C-alpha positions as CSV (number, residue, x, y, z in Angstrom):
1,X,105.7,139.7,92.7
2,X,104.3,142.0,95.2
3,X,102.2,145.1,94.1
4,X,104.4,148.1,94.6
5,X,102.2,151.1,96.2
6,X,103.1,154.5,97.4
7,X,103.6,153.3,100.8
8,X,106.4,151.0,99.3
9,X,108.0,153.8,97.2
10,X,107.9,156.1,100.6
11,X,109.5,153.1,102.5
12,X,112.2,152.7,100.2
13,X,113.9,155.6,101.1
14,X,114.1,154.7,104.7
15,X,115.2,150.8,103.9
16,X,117.9,152.5,101.7
17,X,116.6,150.7,98.5
18,X,117.3,152.8,95.1
19,X,114.1,153.1,93.2
20,X,113.8,152.2,89.5
21,X,111.2,154.2,87.3
22,X,110.8,154.2,83.8
23,X,108.5,155.8,81.3
24,X,105.9,153.5,79.6
25,X,103.0,153.9,77.1
26,X,101.5,151.0,76.1
27,X,100.5,147.2,76.8
28,X,103.2,145.1,75.3
29,X,105.9,147.3,76.9
30,X,104.1,147.7,80.4
31,X,104.1,143.6,80.3
32,X,107.6,143.8,79.7
33,X,108.8,146.4,82.2
34,X,106.7,145.0,85.3
35,X,108.1,141.3,84.6
36,X,111.6,142.9,85.2
37,X,110.4,144.1,88.8
38,X,110.8,147.9,87.8
39,X,109.4,149.7,91.0
40,X,107.4,152.6,88.9
41,X,106.1,153.0,85.5
42,X,105.4,156.5,84.4
43,X,102.9,157.7,81.6
44,X,104.7,160.7,81.1
45,X,103.6,163.6,78.7
46,X,106.9,162.9,77.0
47,X,104.9,160.5,74.8
48,X,104.1,163.7,73.1
49,X,107.5,163.6,72.0
50,X,108.8,160.1,71.4
51,X,105.3,158.6,70.3
52,X,103.1,161.3,68.8
53,X,105.9,163.3,66.9
54,X,105.5,166.8,68.8
55,X,108.2,169.1,69.0
56,X,107.7,169.3,72.9
57,X,105.1,167.8,75.6
58,X,102.7,171.1,75.2
59,X,100.5,169.5,72.9
60,X,99.6,166.3,75.3
61,X,95.9,166.2,76.9
62,X,94.5,164.6,79.6
63,X,92.8,162.3,77.2
64,X,96.2,161.2,75.5
65,X,97.2,160.3,79.1
66,X,94.2,158.7,79.9
67,X,94.3,156.5,76.8
68,X,97.9,155.3,77.2
69,X,97.5,154.8,81.1
70,X,94.8,152.0,80.4
71,X,96.8,150.4,78.1
72,X,99.9,150.1,80.8
73,X,97.2,149.1,83.4
74,X,96.1,146.3,81.3
75,X,99.9,145.1,81.1
76,X,101.1,145.9,84.2
77,X,102.0,143.0,86.7
78,X,103.2,144.7,89.9
79,X,104.9,148.1,89.2
80,X,103.2,151.8,90.8
81,X,101.6,153.3,87.9
82,X,102.2,157.1,87.9
83,X,100.8,159.5,85.3
84,X,101.6,162.9,84.0
85,X,99.2,165.9,84.7
86,X,99.8,167.6,81.0
87,X,100.4,171.4,80.5
88,X,97.3,173.4,81.5
89,X,95.6,170.8,83.4
90,X,96.2,171.9,86.5
91,X,97.2,175.7,86.5
92,X,94.0,177.4,85.7
93,X,92.2,176.3,89.0
94,X,92.2,173.8,91.9
95,X,88.8,172.6,90.8
96,X,90.4,172.3,87.3
97,X,93.6,170.2,88.9
98,X,91.3,167.9,90.9
99,X,89.0,167.1,88.2
100,X,91.7,166.5,85.8
101,X,93.6,164.4,88.7
102,X,90.3,162.3,89.4
103,X,89.8,161.6,85.7
104,X,93.2,160.2,85.3
105,X,92.8,157.9,88.3
106,X,89.2,156.9,87.4
107,X,89.3,156.5,84.1
108,X,92.8,155.8,83.2
109,X,93.6,153.7,86.4
110,X,96.7,155.5,87.5
111,X,97.6,155.2,91.2
112,X,99.1,158.5,91.4
113,X,99.8,161.6,89.5
114,X,103.0,163.8,88.8
115,X,102.8,167.5,88.5
116,X,105.4,170.0,87.8
117,X,106.1,173.2,89.6
118,X,106.8,173.8,93.4
119,X,105.4,176.9,95.6
120,X,103.5,178.6,92.9
121,X,101.2,175.6,92.6
122,X,101.1,174.2,95.9
123,X,97.6,175.1,96.3
124,X,96.6,172.6,93.3
125,X,98.9,170.3,94.7
126,X,97.0,170.1,98.6
127,X,93.6,170.2,96.4
128,X,94.6,167.1,94.7
129,X,95.9,165.4,97.9
130,X,92.7,166.4,99.8
131,X,90.7,164.4,97.1
132,X,92.9,161.4,98.2
133,X,94.8,161.2,95.1
134,X,98.9,160.5,95.5
135,X,100.9,163.3,94.2
136,X,104.6,162.9,93.0
137,X,106.1,166.5,92.5
138,X,108.5,167.4,89.4
139,X,111.2,170.1,90.0
140,X,114.5,171.3,88.2
141,X,114.0,171.2,84.2
142,X,110.3,171.0,84.0
143,X,109.4,170.3,80.3
144,X,106.2,172.2,80.4
145,X,108.1,175.1,81.0
146,X,110.5,175.1,78.1
147,X,109.1,178.2,76.5
148,X,110.1,180.0,79.8
149,X,113.7,178.4,80.0
150,X,114.0,178.9,76.4
151,X,115.1,175.2,75.8
152,X,116.2,172.2,77.2
153,X,118.8,173.3,79.8
154,X,120.6,172.3,83.0
155,X,118.8,174.2,85.8
156,X,119.7,175.7,89.5
157,X,123.1,176.2,88.7
158,X,123.2,179.6,90.4
159,X,122.8,180.2,94.5
160,X,119.3,181.9,93.9
161,X,117.9,178.9,91.5
162,X,119.3,176.6,94.2
163,X,117.7,177.9,97.0
164,X,114.6,178.5,95.1
165,X,114.5,174.8,94.3
166,X,115.0,173.6,97.6
167,X,112.2,175.9,99.2
168,X,109.9,174.3,96.3
169,X,111.0,171.0,97.5
170,X,110.7,171.6,101.3
171,X,107.1,173.0,100.2
172,X,105.9,170.0,98.2
173,X,107.0,167.5,101.1
174,X,105.2,169.7,103.5
175,X,102.2,169.6,101.6
176,X,102.3,165.9,101.5
177,X,103.4,164.6,98.0
178,X,105.2,160.9,98.4
179,X,107.9,161.8,95.9
180,X,109.8,164.3,93.9
181,X,111.1,164.1,90.3
182,X,114.5,166.1,90.2
183,X,115.4,166.7,86.7
184,X,118.8,168.4,84.8
185,X,120.3,169.9,87.9
186,X,123.7,169.6,89.0
187,X,124.8,166.5,91.0
188,X,125.7,168.4,94.2
189,X,122.3,169.8,94.3
190,X,120.8,166.3,93.7
191,X,122.6,164.8,96.6
192,X,121.8,168.0,98.7
193,X,117.9,167.8,98.0
194,X,117.7,164.1,98.5
195,X,119.5,164.4,102.1
196,X,117.3,167.4,103.2
197,X,113.8,165.5,102.2
198,X,112.6,162.6,104.1
199,X,110.8,161.6,100.7
200,X,112.4,159.9,98.0
201,X,114.2,162.1,95.2
202,X,113.9,160.1,92.0
203,X,116.8,161.8,89.7
204,X,117.0,162.2,85.7
205,X,120.1,163.9,85.2
206,X,120.6,164.9,88.9
207,X,123.4,162.4,89.7
208,X,123.9,159.2,91.5
209,X,123.0,160.4,94.8
210,X,119.3,160.7,94.6
211,X,116.8,157.9,95.9
212,X,116.0,156.3,92.3
213,X,116.5,157.1,88.8
214,X,113.8,157.5,85.8
215,X,114.5,157.5,82.1
216,X,112.2,157.5,79.1
217,X,112.2,154.1,77.8
218,X,112.9,154.9,74.3
219,X,115.9,156.9,75.1
220,X,116.9,154.1,77.3
221,X,116.4,151.5,74.5
222,X,117.4,153.5,71.7
223,X,114.6,153.7,69.9
224,X,114.1,157.6,69.6
225,X,116.8,159.0,67.7
226,X,115.9,162.6,67.3
227,X,118.0,163.8,70.1
228,X,119.8,162.1,73.4
229,X,120.1,164.0,76.4
230,X,123.6,163.9,78.2
231,X,122.1,162.3,81.2
232,X,120.8,159.1,79.1
233,X,122.6,155.9,79.1
234,X,121.6,153.6,76.3
235,X,121.0,150.0,77.6
236,X,120.2,148.7,73.8
237,X,120.2,150.1,70.3
238,X,116.6,148.6,69.1
239,X,116.6,151.4,66.4
240,X,119.0,149.6,64.5
241,X,118.0,146.1,65.2
242,X,114.4,147.3,64.2
243,X,115.8,148.8,60.9
244,X,117.6,145.7,59.9
245,X,114.5,143.6,61.0
246,X,112.2,145.6,58.5
247,X,115.0,145.6,55.8
248,X,115.2,141.7,56.1
249,X,111.3,141.5,55.8
250,X,110.9,143.7,52.9
251,X,113.4,142.3,50.8
252,X,112.0,138.6,51.3
253,X,108.4,140.0,50.4
254,X,110.1,141.5,47.1
255,X,112.2,138.3,46.4
256,X,109.0,135.7,47.2
257,X,111.1,134.3,50.2
258,X,108.4,135.0,52.5
259,X,106.0,133.6,53.0
260,X,107.9,130.2,53.3
261,X,106.2,126.9,53.6
262,X,106.3,127.1,57.4
263,X,104.1,130.1,57.3
264,X,101.1,129.1,54.9
265,X,97.8,126.9,55.9
266,X,97.2,123.8,54.1
């Protein structure tokens, strides 16, 4: 299968081909997902919640992102690899933003970085782009701003907030990002932003009119059970399959049924 690049993703919008994107955090899952022609694998800071057990994404570090990106890189067979810039890795200064983005690309092996925010961080976005690092934007519900939002709530329901989001999206496009993730906004706004921008808009809880969709893999496969956002569709319920398999294993060990003859060396 052909390797997906930033140019591939950009061209998919003009070709009217929907973009499929999933989060990924390890080698084994990377092999599975990329074998099914997923367009983008995102090493999201969501790993802090679904893999590391944090209450939110804020504790995730650049080193965490690099560690998991390296694993995904080794298993990938064709998807574009994008990685999140975690909380406080870009907000302080443009120099910090470039340095941390460069580490994620150089050490982790990512091919693009994703950054949360709009006009207020546009100088950092431009600095990263000037360093020849592709950038994906992220607007709407930006999880790193959870303390500001007061929780995981649908964003931009009011006219002023909608206008601000549209202005942010235009600013990101003008700066040179190759796509924008739009999270937890009304479907009508997802449609409007997708029609306004020439670059792809990838939705997560932003409706069917976006140019593509992204989900957290642990949500989509039913492995993360602490909570399930409304926008998630579970394509499998692996939590029950895993629990049943583990119970059968434990029972067979206790009963002396495992290992059986076929599982031992002679």
